[in-house]
N, C-alpha and C positions, 0 to 999 in steps of 0.2 A: 481447403483440405491439404494442399501441398505444404502449407505452413505447419499443419498438425503433424504430418509425417516427418518433416524436418526436425520438429521438436522431439518426436519419438526417437529419431536417430540420435539426437543429442542425449536423450535419456539413456539409451543403451550404452553410449560411450561413457557417460558419467557414473551410472549405477553398476556396470560390470556384470559378471556372471551371477552374483548373488542376487542383485535386483531383478535380473531376468528370471532366475529360478523362482523367486517369490511371486512374480506375476503369473507364471504358467503353472504354479503349484496346484490350483484347482483342476486344471486340465489333466495333470499327471496323476493326481490322486483319485479323481472321481469319474473321469471319462475314458482315459487311455486304457485302463484294464479291460473295460467292456469291448472297446475296439479291438484290442489284442485277442480277446477270447473269440469274437466273431471272425476275425481274420484266420485264426488257427482252425476254427470249425470249417470255414469255407475252403481252406487250402488243403488241410490234412484229414479232417474227420470224414469218414464215410459210415453213416449209420447202417445197421443191419437192414437188408432189403430182401424181399421174397426171391428165392431161387426160381429158375425156370421150371414151370410145371407145378408151382405151389398152388394148392387149393385150400382156401380158408374153411374153418368149420362152419356149420350152420350158425347164423347169428340173427339177433332181433334188432330192429331199428326202433328206438323209442323217440317219437316225434311229438313235440308239444307246441301248441300255437294259440294265440289269442287274437281273434279277428283277422285270420289269415286266409279267408275264403278265396281271395283272388290269387293266392300263391300256392296253396296246398297241392293242387293237381300237378303243377310244374315240379314241385319237390319230389312227389311220388314218381313222376316220370323219370327224373334224374336217377332215382334209386333203381328203377326197373332197367335202366340202361347201363348199369354197372356190369363189369366183366363177370362178377359173381354177385348176383342180386341177393338181397336178404331173404332168409327163410320165412320171416314174418315181419310185418310192419304194424306197430301199434301206435295209434294217434290219440292224443288227448286234446280236446277242445276246452281250453281253460277259460270258462265264463264268456265265450264268444257271443256277441250279439249280432253278428253279420250272417252271411250265408254259409259259414264254415261247417256247422253241424249238418246241414243238408248235403253239402258236397261230400262230407265224410260218409254219410249214409249211402250215397251213390257209389263211392269208391269201394265200400265194403260189399255192396250188392254185386258189383262187377268182379269181385275177387281180387282187386288190386291191393287192398290192405286186409290184414287178418282181423283186426278189431279196432273199434274206436270207442272212446269214452267221452261223454259230454258232461262237463261240470256246469251246472246252472249258475253258480256263483264262482267268481274267480278266486282261486286258491293260491296262485303264484306258481312260477315256473318250477321251483324245486319240488313242491308238493305234487304237481302234475307229473313230473318226471318219475317220482317215486311210485305213483300209481301205475304208470306204464311199465316200469321195471318189475313191479310186483306181479304183473300178469305175463311177463316174458317167459317163454318156454326154454330158451337157450342160455348157455353159460356166458356167451359173449353178447354184450349189449352195446350198440352204438347209439349214442344220444346226439341228436341234431336239432337245429332250429328249423322251423318250417319255411323260412325265407332263404334257404341255402340250396345250392346245386353243387354237383361234384364231377370231377374228372373221372374218366371211365374206370381207372384202376384204384380209385381212392379207398374204397372199402377193403379191398384185398391188401393194400399197402398198410393201412392203419392196423388191421387185425393181426398182421404178421408180427408186429412188435409184442403182442401178447403171448407169442410162443415162448418168450422168456418167462419162466415161472415166477421171477421176482417182480415182474411188471404187473400192476393192477389197473393202471390207467394210461391211455395214450392220447396225446393231443395231436390233432391233425393240423395241417398247414392251411392258413386262411389268406385269401387274396380278395381284392375288391372286384366284384363282378361289374360294377358300374364305374370303373375307373375313368371312362371317357365322358361321364356325365357332367363333370365340372373340373376346374383346376384343383379345387380343394379335394375332390375324390381322387384325383391323380396323385396328389401329394400323400394321401392316406394309403393308397395302394403301395407306394414306395416305402412308406413307414411299415406297413404290414410285412412287406417282403424282407426288410432288414431287421426289424425288431422281433417279428415272429419267426420268419424263416431262418435268418442267420443267428439271431439272438438265442432262440430256443435250441437251435442245433448246438451252440456252444455250451449251454447249460446241460443239454442231454449228454454231451461229450464228457462232462465232469460229474454226471449224476447229481445235478443240483436243480433240475427242473421241478417246479412246485405248482404248476397250473395246467389243468386240462381245459381247453376252451369249451365253453358251453355250446358254441355253434357246431362243434364237431369233435367228439371224443368217444373213445372205445374203452369199455370196462369189463372186468370179470364180475359176473353176477354174485359169486361167492364173496368177493371183496366188498361189493356194495352192501350185502347183508351183514358182513362182519362189522362194518362201521355204522350200521343202522340207517343207511341211505343218506340222501341229502337233507340238510337241516332246513326246514321250511321257514324258520325265522330269519336266518341270515340271507337266504335267497342267493347265495353266491357260489359259483363253481370253485373259486379259490378256497373257500372254507372246506369244501368236500375234498379237494385235492390235498390240502394240508393234513386233513384227518387220515387220508390214505397213507401219506408219508409217515405220520405219527404211528400208524399201525404197523410200520415196518416195510411197506410196499415201496416199489420204485415207480416214478412217473416218467414216461418216455415220450419222445417226439418223433413223428413220422413226417419228415419234410416232403416226401414224395406222395403224400396223401393229400391231394389238393381239394379244398372246399372253397366255394366262392359265395360271397354275400354282398349285399348292398351296404355301402358306407354312407354316412351323412353327406349331403351335398351343400348344406347351408351351415354357416359358421355357428349360428345359435344352437342348432341341433347337436353339432359336434361338441360344443362347450358343455352342454347339459350331460351328454353321454360321458365325456371324459371326466368331468367333475365327479360324477357318481362313481365311476370306476376307481379313480384315485382316492376318493374319500373312503370308500368301502375297503380298499386295499390296506389303508392305514388302520382302520378299525379292526380288521381281521388279524393282521400280522402283529400289531403292537398291543392289542387288547385281548382278543379272544385266544390268540395263539402266542401270547407274549411269554409263556412259560418256556419256550425254546431257549430263552436267554438265562434261565435259572438253573444252575447246576444241581440244585437240590430237588428239582422236579422229577417225578418218575418218567416224564416224557422228554427229558433232556437227552439229546444225543449230539455228537459232534456233527453228524450229517445235517441234522435239522438246524443246529446253531449256525453253520455256514450259510444255509439258505436264508435264515433270518438276518444274518449280518449283511448279506447281499442287498436286501431291501433297506436295512438301517443305514448302511454306509453310502450306497450308490444312488439311492432314491431320496430317502428322508434327509440325511445329513447334507448331501450335496445341495438339495433345494433350500434348506435352512441357511446354509452358509452363503449361498450365491448373492442374495441382496445385500448382506452386510459387507461382503467382499467388494461389490460394486460401489457402495457408499464410501468405503474406505479409500478406494481408488480415486473417486471424485474429490474427496477431501484432500488427499495427499498430492495428486498430480494435476488437478485443475483441468484446463482445456485439453491437455494431452490425452485425457481419459477416453475421448471419443475415438481417436485414432487407435488407441490401445485396444479398446473393445472391438473395433473393426478388425484388428489383427487377430484377436481371439476367435471371432467368427470365421475368419479366413482359415485359421488352423482347424477348427471343427469341420469346415466345409471340405478341407483337404482330406481329413480322415474319412468323412462320409463318402467322398469320391472314390477313395481306395476300396472301401467296403463294397460299393456299387460295382466296381470293376471286378473284384474278387467274386462277387455274387454272379455276375454275368458269365464269368469263366467257369464257375463250378456247377452251375445249375442251368438246365435247359429252359427253365421258366424265367431265368434272369433277364433283365432288360439291357444290361451292359451299358454300352455307350449311349443308347437312347435315353437312359435315365439321368445321364450326367447333366443335362440341361436343367434338371429340377433341383440341382444341388443348392443354389443360393436360396430359393424359396423353402426347400426342405430344412435347411439349416436354421433359417429364421423361425420356421414353424416349430421345430423341435426345441431350439434353445430358448425361444421367447414365449410362444403361446403355451406349449405343453408345460414348461416349467412354471409359468405364472399360474396355470390351472392347478398344478401340484401344490404351490404355496397356499392358494386359497382353499383347496380341498383339505390339506393336512391341518391348516389352521382352524378351519371350521369344525373339524372332527376333534382336534385336541381341546378346543375351548368350549364347544357347544354340543358335542356328540350328535352332529347333524344327521348321521346315518339313521339314528333312531326316529327321526321325524320324516323319513322318506316314505313315500307311498308305493315304492316298487314292490314290496311285500304287502299284500292286503292287510288292513288294520285288524280285521277279525282273526287272521292267522296269528298276528302278534299277540292279541289279547288271549287267544286260546292257549298260546304257548308261554305266556308270562309265568315266571317262576320255574319253568322247565327248560330254560335255555341251556345248551351244552356249553360248558366252560372247561378249560384245561385246569387240572389240578396244579396248584403252584407248589 
């Protein structure tokens, strides 16, 4: 390895600044802007937070679950322990075959939930959420997953962002509840802290946030009705959030509204989860909502164009270019490429470490120095595993439309909705 680094030193002397600039160009173009945005958000941006004495309006919690009988009572208990508990909790059992319906009946009988609906056949999360929202009595609706729990002021903090009349949806901050269950879960907790906590704070700062997390999001009931609810075919919160933005609303982020959920502890489960997320992200942004790139579309706005370009440049283009860039380096530099790639990873790790330090300084939930030990593993996880999954996901969607073969949305829902899918006018 010493020989490699001596060769790299010779390379820097022979190639000069132009050669060095060419090597670090992908870092400068595709990664550095996001690091800068996160750093600015952590150092300077302070999102609107509830003033002392703030009391949120009455709100409804829409809770959907499939075979969550062993978790539903804990989720309701977490809602009851909020500083301002919900005025009503509506639960939908989406085709559950376990003891969930019986537990919901007991919760309603004891007055702990306002109502529950039992779907004998699974209709999908979006359809079940629409049912819960349809029966809600309040203007503010908080949609959550049944396997989540919340910090004491989470509901107050997320609802406060809806005081802005331009905001129709607010994404809560998500952390791994089972971070100590495995090393993989610990890495994901750090990923959530940086990519969701710091990353969405940066997008919120420049009004470019385009996703409300399905696990924890607050909405205006009037806005839900205006865009005709969630699309049962797409089954994706991203699609719903993009349609809210298309209707002229703003999506906000409440970093101090903390939700906790269990993340995968096994690599196979993680790969399946992320493959579906990345594949559907491409399908929705580039196909269903691709009109944001068309100036002649009635849905074209500069605000939505910037949001679309964020995905196109920093996710799609960066992933497509990366393997070709590495192959070109191997062809041109030979054995020095291993040391050069190691230097790239060290540069990424340095940037990751700076963001972790900023996060620890800016946020009481930040791990600060304790998370620095995870930097090598997190950098490899983020640069190799996640990017490889993106390459596979984007390729399968571009070539084979793999999302249309997924069973995440029940096939009967797809059949009933065939010919009636929402598409953006081009």
